[in-house]
C-alpha positions in Angstrom: 34.7 67.4 -1.8 32.3 64.7 -3.2 31.3 61.9 -0.9 30.8 58.6 -2.6 28.2 56.5 -0.7 28.6 52.7 -1.2 25.2 51.3 -2.0 24.5 48.0 -0.2 23.0 45.5 -2.7 19.5 44.5 -1.9 18.8 40.8 -1.5 16.4 39.1 -3.9 13.1 38.0 -2.5 13.1 34.8 -4.7 14.5 32.3 -2.2 12.7 33.5 1.0 9.3 33.6 -0.9 9.9 30.3 -2.6 10.7 28.5 0.7 7.7 29.9 2.4 5.5 28.9 -0.6 6.8 25.4 -0.6 6.0 25.1 3.0 2.4 26.3 2.3 2.2 23.7 -0.5 3.3 20.9 1.9 0.7 22.1 4.4 -2.1 22.1 1.8 -1.1 18.5 0.9 -1.0 17.4 4.5 -4.6 18.6 5.0 -5.8 17.0 1.8 -6.4 20.3 -0.2 -4.0 18.8 -2.7 -4.1 15.1 -3.6 -0.4 15.5 -4.7 2.2 15.4 -2.0 5.1 17.9 -1.8 7.3 15.0 -3.0 5.0 14.5 -6.0 5.2 18.2 -6.9 8.9 18.5 -6.5 9.5 15.3 -8.5 7.6 16.8 -11.5 8.8 20.3 -11.3 12.5 20.4 -10.0 13.6 21.7 -13.5 11.3 24.7 -13.0 13.1 25.3 -9.7 16.5 25.2 -11.4 15.3 27.6 -14.1 13.9 30.0 -11.5 17.1 29.9 -9.6 19.2 30.6 -12.7 17.0 33.6 -13.7 17.2 34.9 -10.1 21.1 34.9 -10.3 21.1 36.3 -13.8 18.4 39.0 -13.6 17.1 39.8 -10.2 20.1 41.2 -8.4 19.2 44.6 -6.8 15.6 44.1 -7.9 13.8 42.3 -5.1 10.3 42.8 -6.5 11.3 40.9 -9.6 12.5 38.1 -7.5 9.1 38.1 -5.7 7.3 37.9 -9.0 9.5 35.0 -10.2 8.9 33.1 -7.1 5.1 33.5 -7.3 5.2 32.4 -10.9 7.1 29.2 -10.0 4.7 28.6 -7.0 1.7 29.2 -9.2 2.8 26.5 -11.6 3.4 24.0 -8.8 0.1 24.9 -7.1 -1.8 24.4 -10.3 -0.3 21.0 -10.7 -1.3 20.1 -7.1 -4.9 21.2 -7.6 -5.4 19.2 -10.8 -3.4 16.1 -9.6 -5.2 12.8 -9.4 -3.5 9.8 -7.9 -3.2 7.1 -10.6 -4.9 3.7 -10.6 -2.7 0.9 -11.8 -4.1 -1.9 -13.9 -2.0 -4.8 -15.1 -3.2 -7.3 -17.7 -1.4 -9.8 -19.8 -2.5 -10.8 -23.4 -3.7 -14.2 -24.1 -0.9 -16.7 -24.8 1.7 -14.8 -22.8 3.4 -16.3 -19.7 1.3 -15.3 -16.6 3.0 -14.4 -13.3 2.5 -16.8 -10.4 3.3 -14.5 -7.5 1.9 -11.2 -6.3 4.2 -9.7 -3.6 2.9 -7.0 -1.3 5.1 -5.1 1.2 3.8 -2.6 3.6 6.1 -1.0 6.2 4.3 2.2 7.2 2.9 2.6 10.7 -0.8 3.3 11.1 -1.6 2.3 7.5 -4.7 0.5 6.6 -5.0 -2.1 3.9 -8.1 -3.6 2.3 -7.8 -6.5 -0.2 -10.9 -7.9 -2.0 -10.2 -10.1 -5.0 -12.9 -10.6 -7.6 -13.5 -13.1 -10.5 -13.4 -11.4 -13.9 -16.0 -12.0 -16.7 -17.3 -15.2 -15.0 -14.0 -17.0 -16.0 -11.1 -18.2 -14.0 -9.5 -14.9 -14.1 -8.5 -13.4 -10.8 -8.4 -9.7 -9.9 -6.5 -8.8 -6.7 -7.7 -5.4 -5.6 -5.6 -3.6 -3.1 -6.9 -0.3 -1.4 -4.5 1.4 1.0 -4.9 4.6 2.9 -1.8 6.6 4.2 0.1 4.7 1.5 1.2 5.5 -2.0 2.6 3.1 -4.7 6.3 3.5 -4.7 7.2 0.6 -7.1 5.2 -1.6 -9.5 7.4 -4.0 -11.5 5.6 -6.7 -13.5 7.6 -9.3 -15.3 7.1 -12.8 -16.7 7.8 -14.5 -13.2 6.0 -12.3 -10.7 4.3 -9.1 -9.9 6.0 -7.0 -7.3 3.9 -4.3 -5.6 5.8 -2.2 -3.0 3.6 0.2 -1.0 5.1 3.0 1.0 4.1 6.4 2.1 6.3 8.9 0.0 5.0 12.1 1.5 6.8 13.4 4.6 3.9 15.8 5.3 0.8 14.0 3.9 -1.0 11.9 6.5 -4.7 11.5 5.4 -4.2 10.2 1.9 -7.0 9.0 -0.4 -7.2 5.3 -1.2 -4.8 3.8 -3.7 -6.2 1.0 -5.9 -4.0 -1.6 -7.7 -5.6 -4.3 -10.0 -3.6 -7.4 -10.5 -5.2 -9.6 -13.2 -4.2 -13.1 -14.3 -5.9 -16.2 -15.7 -5.0 -18.9 -13.1 -4.5 -19.5 -9.4 -1.9 -17.1 -7.9 0.3 -17.2 -4.8 0.3 -14.1 -2.7 3.3 -13.1 -0.6 2.5 -10.5 2.1 4.9 -8.7 4.3 2.7 -6.3 6.4 4.1 -4.3 9.4 2.2 -2.1 11.7 -0.8 -2.4 9.4 -4.5 -2.8 9.9 -5.6 -5.3 7.4 -9.1 -6.2 6.2 -9.0 -8.9 3.5 -12.1 -10.5 1.9 -10.7 -13.5 0.0 -14.0 -15.4 -0.4 -14.0 -15.2 -4.2 -10.2 -15.8 -4.7 -9.3 -19.0 -6.4 -5.7 -19.0 -4.9 -2.9 -21.5 -4.8 -1.3 -20.3 -1.5 -1.0 -17.2 0.7 2.1 -16.6 2.7 1.5 -13.7 5.1 3.9 -12.2 7.6 1.9 -9.9 9.9 3.8 -7.8 12.5 2.4 -5.6 15.2 -0.9 -4.9 13.6 -4.5 -6.3 13.3 -5.8 -8.6 10.6 -9.3 -9.7 9.8 -9.4 -12.1 6.9 -12.4 -14.0 5.3 -11.0 -17.0 3.7 -12.0 -18.6 0.4 -13.3 -22.2 0.2 -10.1 -23.5 -1.2 -6.3 -22.9 -0.8 -3.3 -23.1 1.5 -2.8 -20.3 4.0 0.4 -19.6 5.9 0.3 -16.9 8.7 3.5 -16.0 10.5 2.2 -13.7 13.3 4.2 -11.4 15.5 2.4 -9.4 18.2 -0.7 -9.3 16.0 -4.4 -10.0 16.6 -5.6 -12.3 13.8 -9.3 -13.1 13.1 -10.1 -15.7 10.5 -13.6 -16.2 9.1 -14.0 -19.6 7.5 -16.5 -20.5 4.7 -19.4 -22.6 5.9 -19.4 -26.4 5.2 -15.8 -26.5 3.9 -13.3 -29.1 5.4 -10.5 -27.3 7.3 -7.1 -28.4 8.8 -5.2 -26.2 11.1 -1.5 -26.7 11.9 -0.3 -24.7 15.0 3.4 -23.8 15.6 2.6 -20.6 17.3 2.7 -19.2 20.9 -0.5 -17.2 20.8 -1.5 -15.6 24.1 -5.1 -16.6 23.3 -6.4 -19.2 20.7 -10.2 -19.1 20.3 -11.8 -21.6 18.0 -15.6 -21.0 17.6 -17.5 -24.0 19.2 -20.0 -24.0 16.3 -17.4 -25.1 13.8 -17.1 -28.9 13.2 -13.3 -28.9 13.8 -11.8 -31.3 16.3 -8.5 -31.2 18.2 -6.3 -34.1 16.9 -3.4 -33.1 19.2 -2.0 -29.9 20.7 -0.7 -28.7 17.3 -3.4 -30.0 14.9 -7.1 -29.5 14.3 -9.2 -30.9 11.6 -12.7 -31.2 10.2 -13.9 -34.9 10.1 -13.0 -36.5 6.8 -10.5 -33.7 5.7 -8.0 -36.3 4.3 -10.7 -37.8 2.0 -12.3 -34.5 1.0 -11.9 -32.9 -2.5 -8.6 -31.1 -2.7 -10.2 -28.3 -4.8 -12.7 -27.5 -1.9 -10.9 -27.6 1.4 -8.6 -25.4 3.5 -5.2 -25.9 4.9 -4.1 -23.3 7.5 -0.7 -23.0 9.0 -0.2 -20.7 12.1 3.3 -19.7 13.5 4.9 -16.9 15.4 3.9 -15.2 18.6 0.5 -13.6 18.2 -1.4 -11.6 20.7 -4.5 -13.6 19.9 -6.0 -15.8 17.2 -9.8 -16.1 16.7 -11.2 -18.5 14.2 -14.9 -18.5 13.5 
């Protein structure tokens, strides 16, 4: 009598090896061996994953070693991309004669992020370059149009923590208004060369050190934030206070006088040249405000 032994199908090694490999790629991204995050890699190579899965179902049944080879091939393609990936630098410029945007909008909502802003004058003209450098942050959205430039910054890697700096260049040929929404961010902004119209900044639960330009209108809405402002020397300043800061420190060396509880001003501010004076508005509930 012949005994027929039913052979148990052997499982493919494709999926176990692929999942382990993806975990390793994510770990390499987290320790900065790769500049690309696991999200970046999957975004580029999800079709390769589908092809590998299809070949696994079609060819690899009962041949586990073939599944292992297929998984290694897919991971090699992804790993090669991660090693050669460079984070992009974004540059926006508008040809002469076109409508220039009037607002640059920056939103940061990632905890423990750091943001550095240092605008520069281009080619000795009235052009303005707003340079944003952010660590722990990647650009998620960059949408220029004729009315405004919107820059939305947000970390898109669930595993990546120590990211390299991201640089965005916003270029335009006239004064610009900046609208900032910064949450849980350490901000270091050098605005001394920026020929701005107005800055409207919402700062929440972070620290901000800002060197102001010699002209412009600044609105700071501050919530649980330490704000330090450095004023340019010799420029008339007016400060409006509608805040409940725990501590408000105004450097004694500044020629700024208290007009009443909510208003401080340099002598002769009203009569000074509008193109070379500062108007500062403070609101919210800051931990402390230091002006020097």
